[in-house]
C-alpha positions as CSV (number, residue, x, y, z in Angstrom):
1,M,-15.8,-30.0,-3.8
2,G,-15.5,-31.4,-0.3
3,P,-12.4,-31.2,2.0
4,T,-11.2,-34.7,1.1
5,L,-11.2,-34.0,-2.6
6,R,-9.6,-30.6,-2.1
7,A,-6.9,-32.2,0.1
8,T,-6.3,-34.9,-2.5
9,R,-5.9,-32.4,-5.3
10,A,-3.5,-30.3,-3.2
11,L,-1.4,-33.3,-2.5
12,V,-1.3,-34.4,-6.1
13,L,-0.2,-30.9,-7.1
14,L,2.5,-30.9,-4.4
15,A,3.7,-34.3,-5.6
16,G,3.9,-32.9,-9.1
17,F,6.6,-30.5,-7.9
18,Y,8.7,-33.5,-6.8
19,L,7.9,-35.4,-10.0
20,L,9.1,-32.4,-12.1
21,G,12.4,-32.4,-10.1
22,L,12.9,-36.1,-10.6
23,V,12.2,-35.8,-14.3
24,L,14.8,-33.0,-14.6
25,L,17.4,-35.0,-12.6
26,A,16.7,-38.0,-14.8
27,A,17.2,-35.9,-17.9
28,L,20.5,-34.5,-16.7
29,A,21.6,-38.1,-15.9
30,A,20.6,-39.2,-19.3
31,V,22.6,-36.4,-21.0
32,D,25.6,-37.3,-18.8
33,W,25.4,-41.0,-19.8
34,A,25.0,-40.2,-23.5
35,V,28.0,-37.9,-23.4
36,A,30.1,-40.4,-21.5
37,V,29.4,-43.1,-24.0
38,H,29.8,-41.2,-27.2
39,T,32.3,-38.4,-26.4
40,P,34.5,-39.3,-23.4
41,G,37.2,-37.0,-22.3
42,A,37.5,-33.3,-21.3
43,F,34.1,-32.4,-23.0
44,A,32.3,-35.1,-20.9
45,L,33.9,-33.8,-17.8
46,K,32.6,-30.3,-18.5
47,V,29.1,-31.7,-19.1
48,F,29.3,-33.6,-15.8
49,I,30.2,-30.4,-14.0
50,V,27.3,-28.4,-15.6
51,S,24.9,-31.1,-14.7
52,A,26.0,-31.3,-11.1
53,V,25.7,-27.5,-10.8
54,L,22.2,-27.5,-12.3
55,A,21.2,-30.4,-10.0
56,V,22.0,-28.6,-6.8
57,P,19.1,-26.1,-6.9
58,I,16.7,-28.9,-7.8
59,I,17.8,-31.1,-4.9
60,R,17.8,-28.2,-2.5
61,G,14.3,-27.3,-3.5
62,M,13.1,-30.9,-3.1
63,F,14.6,-31.5,0.3
64,M,14.0,-28.3,2.1
65,L,10.9,-29.6,3.6
66,R,10.3,-27.1,6.4
67,T,7.9,-24.3,5.4
68,P,9.3,-21.0,6.7
69,K,7.3,-19.6,9.5
70,A,5.2,-16.6,8.5
71,E,6.3,-13.4,10.1
72,D,3.9,-12.3,12.9
73,E,1.6,-9.6,11.8
74,P,1.9,-6.5,13.9
75,G,-1.1,-6.0,16.2
76,V,-2.4,-6.4,19.7
77,R,-3.7,-9.7,21.1
78,V,-6.8,-9.3,23.3
79,D,-8.4,-11.8,25.6
80,D,-11.8,-12.0,27.4
81,S,-10.6,-9.6,30.1
82,H,-9.7,-6.9,27.6
83,E,-12.6,-7.2,25.1
84,P,-15.4,-9.3,26.6
85,R,-18.2,-8.1,24.2
86,L,-16.0,-8.7,21.1
87,W,-15.1,-12.2,22.3
88,Q,-18.7,-13.0,23.1
89,T,-19.8,-11.9,19.6
90,V,-17.1,-13.9,17.9
91,R,-18.0,-17.0,19.9
92,E,-21.7,-16.6,19.1
93,V,-21.0,-16.3,15.4
94,A,-18.7,-19.4,15.5
95,Q,-21.4,-21.4,17.3
96,Q,-24.0,-20.3,14.7
97,V,-21.7,-21.3,11.9
98,G,-21.0,-24.6,13.6
99,T,-17.3,-24.4,14.1
100,R,-14.8,-24.0,16.9
101,A,-14.1,-20.3,17.8
102,P,-10.6,-18.9,17.3
103,D,-8.1,-19.3,20.1
104,E,-6.7,-15.8,19.7
105,I,-7.9,-12.4,18.4
106,L,-5.3,-10.1,17.0
107,L,-6.4,-6.4,16.4
108,T,-4.5,-5.0,13.5
109,G,-4.2,-1.6,11.7
110,D,-5.5,-2.4,8.2
111,V,-8.9,-2.6,6.5
112,N,-9.1,-6.4,6.6
113,A,-10.3,-9.4,8.5
114,A,-8.7,-12.8,8.1
115,V,-8.3,-16.2,9.8
116,S,-5.4,-18.5,10.1
117,E,-4.7,-21.8,11.6
118,E,-1.3,-23.3,12.6
119,S,-2.2,-26.8,11.4
120,R,0.1,-29.8,11.6
121,F,1.0,-32.7,9.4
122,L,0.2,-30.9,6.1
123,G,-3.2,-29.8,7.4
124,L,-4.3,-33.2,8.6
125,A,-4.4,-32.0,12.2
126,G,-5.7,-28.7,13.3
127,G,-3.9,-26.2,15.5
128,T,-4.1,-22.8,17.0
129,R,-6.8,-20.6,15.4
130,R,-6.3,-16.9,15.1
131,L,-8.7,-14.1,14.0
132,H,-7.0,-11.0,12.5
133,L,-9.4,-8.1,12.8
134,G,-8.5,-4.6,11.5
135,L,-9.6,-1.6,13.5
136,P,-10.0,0.6,10.4
137,L,-12.4,-2.0,9.1
138,M,-14.4,-2.0,12.4
139,T,-14.3,1.8,12.2
140,G,-16.3,1.8,9.0
141,L,-18.7,-1.1,9.6
142,S,-21.9,-1.3,11.6
143,E,-22.2,-4.1,14.2
144,T,-24.5,-6.0,11.9
145,Q,-22.0,-5.8,9.0
146,L,-19.2,-6.9,11.2
147,R,-21.2,-10.0,12.2
148,A,-21.4,-10.8,8.5
149,V,-17.7,-10.4,8.1
150,L,-17.1,-12.6,11.2
151,A,-19.5,-15.3,9.9
152,H,-17.6,-15.3,6.6
153,E,-14.3,-15.9,8.4
154,M,-15.8,-18.6,10.6
155,G,-17.1,-20.2,7.4
156,H,-13.5,-20.7,6.3
157,Y,-12.9,-22.6,9.6
158,A,-16.0,-24.7,9.1
159,N,-15.0,-25.6,5.5
160,A,-11.5,-26.6,6.6
161,D,-10.0,-23.9,4.3
162,T,-7.4,-22.8,6.8
163,R,-6.2,-26.3,7.5
164,L,-5.9,-27.3,3.9
165,A,-4.1,-24.1,3.1
166,A,-1.0,-25.7,4.6
167,I,-0.6,-28.1,1.7
168,S,-1.1,-25.4,-1.0
169,V,1.3,-23.1,0.8
170,R,3.9,-25.9,0.9
171,G,3.7,-26.3,-2.8
172,R,4.0,-22.6,-3.5
173,V,7.0,-22.3,-1.1
174,Q,8.8,-25.2,-2.7
175,V,8.4,-23.9,-6.3
176,L,9.4,-20.3,-5.3
177,R,12.4,-21.5,-3.4
178,T,13.7,-23.5,-6.4
179,I,13.1,-20.6,-8.8
180,A,14.9,-18.3,-6.4
181,H,17.9,-20.7,-6.3
182,F,18.2,-20.7,-10.1
183,E,17.8,-16.9,-10.4
184,E,20.4,-16.4,-7.6
185,R,22.9,-18.5,-9.5
186,A,22.1,-16.8,-12.8
187,G,22.6,-13.4,-11.2
188,A,25.9,-14.5,-9.6
189,K,27.1,-15.8,-12.9
190,V,26.2,-12.6,-14.7
191,S,27.9,-10.4,-12.0
192,K,31.0,-12.5,-12.3
193,E,31.1,-12.3,-16.1
194,R,30.4,-8.5,-16.0
195,A,33.3,-8.0,-13.6
196,R,35.6,-10.1,-15.8
197,Q,34.7,-8.1,-18.9
198,E,34.9,-4.7,-17.2
199,K,38.4,-5.7,-15.9
200,K,39.4,-6.7,-19.4
201,A,38.0,-3.4,-20.8
202,A,39.9,-1.4,-18.2
203,T,43.1,-3.1,-19.1
204,A,42.6,-2.4,-22.8
205,L,42.0,1.3,-22.1
206,A,45.1,1.5,-20.0
207,K,47.1,0.2,-23.0
208,G,45.4,2.7,-25.3
209,K,43.3,0.2,-27.1
210,K,39.6,0.3,-27.8
211,A,37.6,-1.5,-25.2
212,K,34.7,-3.8,-26.1
213,A,31.2,-3.1,-24.7
214,V,30.2,-5.3,-21.8
215,D,27.8,-7.9,-23.0
216,T,26.3,-10.6,-20.7
217,T,23.4,-11.6,-22.9
218,G,24.1,-15.3,-22.9
219,T,25.4,-15.6,-19.4
220,G,23.4,-17.7,-17.0
221,V,20.9,-18.7,-19.8
222,T,20.9,-22.3,-18.6
223,Y,19.9,-21.3,-15.0
224,R,17.2,-19.1,-16.4
225,A,15.8,-21.8,-18.6
226,M,15.5,-24.1,-15.6
227,A,13.8,-21.3,-13.6
228,R,11.3,-20.8,-16.5
229,L,10.3,-24.5,-16.2
230,Y,9.6,-24.1,-12.5
231,T,7.8,-20.7,-13.1
232,A,5.5,-22.4,-15.7
233,Y,4.7,-25.1,-13.2
234,G,4.2,-22.5,-10.5
235,K,1.6,-20.7,-12.6
236,F,-0.1,-24.0,-13.4
237,Y,-0.1,-24.8,-9.6
238,L,-1.7,-21.4,-8.8
239,R,-4.3,-21.6,-11.5
240,A,-5.2,-25.2,-10.5
241,T,-5.8,-24.2,-6.9
242,L,-7.5,-20.9,-7.8
243,S,-10.9,-22.2,-8.6
244,G,-11.1,-24.1,-5.3
245,S,-10.0,-21.0,-3.4
246,R,-12.7,-18.9,-5.1
247,R,-15.4,-21.5,-4.4
248,A,-14.4,-21.4,-0.8
249,E,-14.9,-17.7,-0.7
250,F,-18.4,-18.1,-2.2
251,A,-19.2,-20.8,0.4
252,A,-18.0,-18.5,3.2
253,D,-20.3,-15.7,1.8
254,V,-23.3,-18.0,1.9
255,A,-22.5,-18.8,5.5
256,A,-22.3,-15.1,6.3
257,A,-25.7,-14.5,4.7
258,R,-27.2,-17.4,6.6
259,I,-26.0,-16.1,10.0
260,A,-26.1,-12.3,9.5
261,G,-28.7,-11.9,6.8
262,R,-28.6,-11.4,3.1
263,D,-28.7,-7.6,3.2
264,A,-26.1,-7.2,5.9
265,T,-23.7,-9.5,4.0
266,A,-24.2,-7.7,0.7
267,S,-23.8,-4.2,2.3
268,A,-20.6,-5.3,4.1
269,L,-19.1,-6.6,0.9
270,R,-20.0,-3.3,-0.8
271,E,-18.5,-1.3,2.0
272,I,-15.1,-3.0,1.9
273,P,-13.7,-1.4,-1.3
274,V,-15.1,2.0,-0.3
275,L,-13.3,1.8,3.1
276,D,-10.1,0.5,1.5
277,A,-10.0,3.5,-0.8
278,A,-11.0,6.0,1.9
279,H,-8.3,4.6,4.3
280,D,-5.6,4.8,1.6
281,F,-6.6,8.5,1.1
282,Y,-6.6,9.1,4.8
283,L,-3.2,7.7,5.4
284,N,-1.7,9.7,2.5
285,S,-3.5,13.0,3.0
286,Y,-3.9,13.2,6.8
287,A,-2.1,10.6,9.0
288,T,1.3,10.9,7.3
289,L,0.9,14.6,6.3
290,G,3.6,15.7,8.8
291,V,6.1,12.8,8.6
292,Q,8.6,14.8,6.5
293,A,8.4,17.5,9.2
294,G,8.9,15.0,12.0
295,L,5.3,15.1,13.1
296,L,2.5,12.6,13.7
297,P,-1.1,13.0,15.1
298,S,-1.6,12.8,18.8
299,R,-1.5,9.3,20.4
300,G,-4.4,7.1,19.1
301,E,-5.3,9.5,16.3
302,F,-3.0,8.0,13.7
303,L,-5.6,5.3,13.4
304,G,-8.5,7.1,15.2
305,G,-8.5,10.0,12.8
306,F,-10.1,7.8,10.2
307,R,-13.4,8.2,12.1
308,H,-13.4,12.0,11.5
309,L,-12.8,11.5,7.8
310,L,-15.7,9.0,7.4
311,T,-18.1,11.2,9.3
312,A,-17.2,14.4,7.5
313,R,-17.2,12.9,4.0
314,H,-20.3,10.7,4.3
315,E,-21.9,12.2,1.2
316,E,-18.9,11.6,-0.9
317,L,-18.7,8.1,0.4
318,D,-22.4,7.5,-0.3
319,G,-21.6,8.4,-3.9
320,M,-18.8,5.8,-4.0
321,R,-21.1,3.2,-2.5
322,G,-23.6,3.8,-5.3
323,G,-20.9,3.4,-8.0
324,P,-19.9,0.3,-9.9
325,L,-18.2,-2.5,-7.9
326,P,-14.8,-3.9,-9.0
327,T,-15.5,-6.5,-11.7
328,E,-12.0,-7.9,-11.9
329,P,-9.9,-9.7,-9.3
330,V,-6.9,-7.8,-7.8
331,S,-4.6,-10.1,-9.8
332,P,-5.0,-13.2,-12.0
333,Y,-3.9,-15.3,-9.0
334,D,-6.0,-13.6,-6.4
335,S,-7.9,-16.2,-4.3
336,H,-10.9,-13.9,-3.9
337,P,-13.5,-13.5,-6.7
338,P,-14.4,-10.0,-7.9
339,I,-16.5,-8.1,-5.3
340,A,-19.2,-7.5,-8.0
341,E,-19.6,-11.2,-8.5
342,R,-19.8,-11.9,-4.8
343,V,-22.4,-9.2,-4.2
344,A,-24.5,-10.4,-7.1
345,R,-24.6,-13.9,-5.8
346,I,-25.6,-12.8,-2.3
347,E,-28.3,-10.4,-3.6
348,A,-29.7,-13.2,-5.7
349,L,-30.6,-15.2,-2.6
350,P,-34.2,-15.1,-1.4
351,D,-35.1,-12.2,0.9
352,D,-34.8,-13.4,4.5
353,G,-36.6,-10.4,6.0
354,R,-33.6,-9.2,7.9
355,A,-32.7,-5.6,7.0
356,S,-29.1,-4.3,7.4
357,D,-29.9,-1.7,10.0
358,P,-26.7,0.1,11.3
359,V,-27.9,0.4,14.8
360,R,-24.5,0.7,16.3
361,P,-21.0,1.1,15.0
362,A,-18.8,-2.0,15.2
363,L,-16.3,-0.1,17.4
364,A,-19.0,-0.2,20.1
365,L,-18.1,-3.8,20.6
366,L,-14.8,-2.7,22.1
367,A,-14.5,-1.9,25.8
368,D,-12.6,1.3,25.1
369,A,-12.2,2.1,21.4
370,G,-9.8,5.0,22.0
371,R,-7.5,2.8,24.1
372,A,-7.6,0.0,21.6
373,L,-6.7,2.4,18.7
374,A,-3.8,3.8,20.7
375,A,-2.5,0.3,21.6
376,V,-2.7,-1.0,18.0
377,E,-1.0,2.2,16.8
378,E,1.9,1.5,19.2
379,A,2.2,-2.0,17.7
380,V,2.0,-1.2,14.0
381,L,4.1,1.9,13.8
382,T,7.9,1.6,13.5
383,P,10.2,2.7,16.3
384,A,11.3,5.7,14.2
385,A,7.6,6.7,13.7
386,L,6.9,6.4,17.3
387,G,9.7,8.8,18.1
388,L,8.2,11.6,16.1
389,R,6.7,14.6,17.8
390,R,2.9,14.4,18.4
391,L,0.5,17.3,17.8
392,D,-3.3,17.5,17.8
393,W,-4.9,17.8,14.3
394,P,-5.2,21.6,14.0
395,E,-1.6,22.2,15.1
396,L,-0.4,19.2,13.0
397,V,-1.9,20.5,9.8
398,H,-0.6,24.0,10.4
399,A,2.9,22.9,11.2
400,A,3.1,20.3,8.4
401,M,1.7,22.6,5.7
402,S,3.9,25.4,6.8
403,A,6.9,23.1,6.4
404,H,5.7,22.1,2.9
405,T,5.2,25.7,2.0
406,E,8.7,26.7,3.2
407,E,10.2,23.8,1.2
408,S,8.4,24.9,-2.0
409,A,9.4,28.5,-1.5
410,Q,13.0,27.5,-1.1
411,R,12.9,25.5,-4.3
412,F,11.6,28.5,-6.2
413,G,14.0,30.8,-4.5
414,A,16.9,28.6,-5.6
415,L,15.7,28.9,-9.2
416,V,15.6,32.7,-8.8
417,R,19.1,32.6,-7.3
418,E,20.5,30.6,-10.2
419,A,18.8,32.9,-12.7
420,E,19.6,36.3,-11.3
421,G,21.9,35.8,-8.3
422,G,21.0,37.3,-4.9
423,D,19.8,35.3,-1.9
424,G,16.6,33.8,-3.5
425,T,14.3,35.6,-0.9
426,L,11.0,37.2,-1.7
427,R,12.6,40.6,-1.5
428,A,15.3,39.6,-4.0
429,L,12.6,38.2,-6.4
430,L,10.6,41.5,-6.3
431,D,13.8,43.5,-6.9
432,A,14.6,41.2,-9.9
433,I,11.1,41.7,-11.3
434,D,11.4,45.5,-11.0
435,A,14.8,45.2,-12.8
436,G,13.0,43.5,-15.8
437,A,14.2,39.9,-15.0
438,L,10.8,38.2,-14.7
439,W,10.8,36.6,-18.2
440,R,14.5,35.6,-17.8
441,I,13.5,33.7,-14.7
442,A,10.6,32.2,-16.6
443,E,13.2,30.6,-19.0
444,R,14.6,28.5,-16.0
445,L,11.2,27.0,-15.3
446,P,10.5,23.4,-16.3
447,R,8.5,23.5,-19.6
448,S,6.7,21.1,-21.9
449,E,7.8,20.7,-25.5
450,E,4.9,22.9,-26.6
451,A,5.8,25.6,-24.0
452,A,9.5,25.5,-25.0
453,A,8.6,26.0,-28.7
454,A,6.3,29.0,-28.0
455,T,7.5,32.6,-28.4
456,G,6.2,36.0,-27.6
457,R,2.9,36.3,-25.8
458,A,2.2,32.6,-26.1
459,A,5.4,31.9,-24.2
460,R,4.5,34.3,-21.5
461,E,1.0,32.7,-21.1
462,F,2.6,29.3,-20.6
463,A,5.0,30.7,-18.0
464,R,2.7,33.0,-16.1
465,P,0.9,30.3,-14.0
466,L,4.2,28.8,-12.9
467,L,5.6,32.2,-12.0
468,R,2.5,33.1,-10.1
469,A,2.6,29.8,-8.2
470,G,6.2,30.2,-7.3
471,L,5.7,33.8,-6.2
472,S,2.6,32.7,-4.2
473,Q,4.7,30.1,-2.3
474,L,7.3,32.8,-1.3
475,V,4.5,35.1,-0.2
476,S,2.8,32.4,1.7
477,A,6.0,31.5,3.5
478,E,6.5,35.2,4.4
479,Y,3.0,35.5,5.8
480,L,3.4,32.4,7.8
481,G,6.8,33.5,9.1
482,Q,5.2,36.8,10.2
483,G,2.3,35.1,11.9
484,R,-0.1,36.7,9.5
485,A,-1.5,33.4,8.1
486,R,-2.5,30.0,9.3
487,W,-3.2,26.7,7.7
488,E,-6.7,25.5,8.7
489,L,-7.7,21.8,9.0
490,S,-10.6,20.5,6.9
491,W,-11.9,17.0,6.9
492,T,-14.0,17.7,3.8
493,D,-11.5,19.4,1.6
494,S,-7.8,20.3,1.4
495,A,-6.2,22.4,4.1
496,E,-6.7,26.1,3.4
497,L,-4.4,29.0,4.1
498,E,-6.3,31.6,6.1
499,L,-4.9,35.2,5.9
500,L,-5.4,36.9,9.2
501,D,-5.1,40.6,8.1
502,T,-5.3,40.6,4.3
503,P,-8.3,40.1,2.1
504,A,-7.8,37.1,-0.1
505,D,-8.9,39.0,-3.3
506,G,-6.4,41.8,-2.5
507,L,-3.5,39.4,-2.3
508,T,-4.7,37.7,-5.5
509,A,-4.8,41.0,-7.4
510,A,-1.3,41.9,-6.1
511,L,0.1,38.5,-7.3
512,E,-1.5,39.0,-10.7
513,A,0.0,42.5,-11.0
514,A,3.5,41.2,-10.2
515,V,3.5,38.7,-13.1
516,A,1.6,40.9,-15.6
517,D,3.0,41.7,-19.0
518,R,4.2,44.9,-17.4
519,P,5.0,43.7,-13.9
520,D,4.1,46.0,-11.0
521,T,5.3,44.9,-7.6
522,A,4.0,47.9,-5.7
523,P,0.7,46.4,-4.6
524,L,2.5,43.3,-3.2
525,R,5.2,45.4,-1.5
526,A,2.5,47.5,0.2
527,L,0.8,44.4,1.6
528,L,4.1,42.9,2.8
529,A,4.9,46.3,4.5
530,Q,1.9,46.1,6.8
531,A,2.5,45.4,10.4
532,P,2.2,41.7,11.4
533,A,-1.1,40.8,13.0
534,Q,-1.1,40.2,16.7
535,P,-1.3,36.5,17.6
536,Q,-4.9,35.5,18.4
537,A,-5.8,32.9,20.9
538,Q,-6.8,29.7,19.2
539,P,-10.1,28.1,20.3
540,P,-9.8,24.6,21.7
541,A,-10.0,21.8,19.1
542,P,-13.5,20.3,18.9
543,A,-13.9,16.8,20.4
544,P,-13.9,14.0,17.8
545,T,-17.3,13.4,16.3
546,P,-18.4,9.8,16.9
547,L,-18.7,7.7,13.8
548,T,-22.2,6.9,12.6
549,P,-21.9,4.4,9.7
550,T,-24.1,4.9,6.7
551,V,-25.2,1.9,4.7
């Protein structure tokens, strides 16, 4: 479907929104006329008022013509003087696709690339073009793969997808506004009715009478019925534009394969879900590990640390690349077809003889990748996050995990304190165990239904792992406080607590003895009584390993 037909369809769908509004207004007017003719009087006046109230959201939705300006995405705009090689590459790709290059490049902090255009007159006239390019995406792609991504985005410009999006966006905004107006009025009516009933119930209770339960089931039902009409049209609108949006994605993929090569385009598409999953894991497990303790990685490493994860876990990521691709869209209304379908279409193209050789990482297109990562980091983090204390990775992991350990130890200590009194410290727990209180403490632990129903030895076996874990947290906190243990960073696995002066198997045996059927705390007390190890000088942190993408 060409741009003209797509624009015509979008305009017809937009007109359908206004037609629906006119039909509803006409229906309200017809009801008013019928009531005025057949049943004049107070009832007719009530109907007129209801019709007027219902008409207000319809009219507001129809005549709020201005589409709200989208919020600026956080990022850093770069020009030729900042990133000459990146701009040169983007312009080369745009020329090969046969379209005008973007006017701005915005470096962002997510695994994504997108284009936008501030078109005018419902997309009939073009405007400022902007390329949004995520540094985490560049971190995981080769230069060849990035050219495929850029060619895909330039394909959207060439097919006028960004200009025509203005019409589709206008329709979605109008429908959503009108639904929001009706839902807002329904919510206000429910709140008012609830307050009235609660006041009435309170008055009844004050007089010693039985109060009725608050029931707002039928309140605001008219508003919600109108909202459902517009919701149904909104779903129809989205489904009607969905096929065109997905065809536009396929067309942009073909443009990418023509410019960057079939294999590079397919490998880039395969890489995106892998990078997306890896980046989510990185943010949750590394970048934000110390936030609760008021810590962040050193400047530039909040985004830049993703390179270390990709390098260290390349074998694991290779396994993910060889796995099945997503076969379903993110949502029923997602404008992008499933990745599996897109890759299959690209790989079905004839072999063009251009292999996807990852000669250089895409970050090599930046004049100074470290500086760019730091600058984007400053733009995407909140002021509160930017105010947190910065540490290098080894110190961050040790400090953050120590804080987590202390928090867990305090929670278990509070449980011990509730069960047996005392101050909830490790020494108090060991004294309680020696006094025969271990299984009384176990009764305070959270238990499944099966564990709660168990008795005797079965109950002890259910409780023993939880008791051991809680005791282990208290012991770990004690070792950390004495400087006898340290959390060690690992990019390939979870952080590990390294004991500086105690064999790990010795501590394990002491913990097992303390929660045995006949508890014995002597081995654990002996370990705790040893003199703290002298602080050892820590070797300097290794320099970040440069990323070598694997395709």
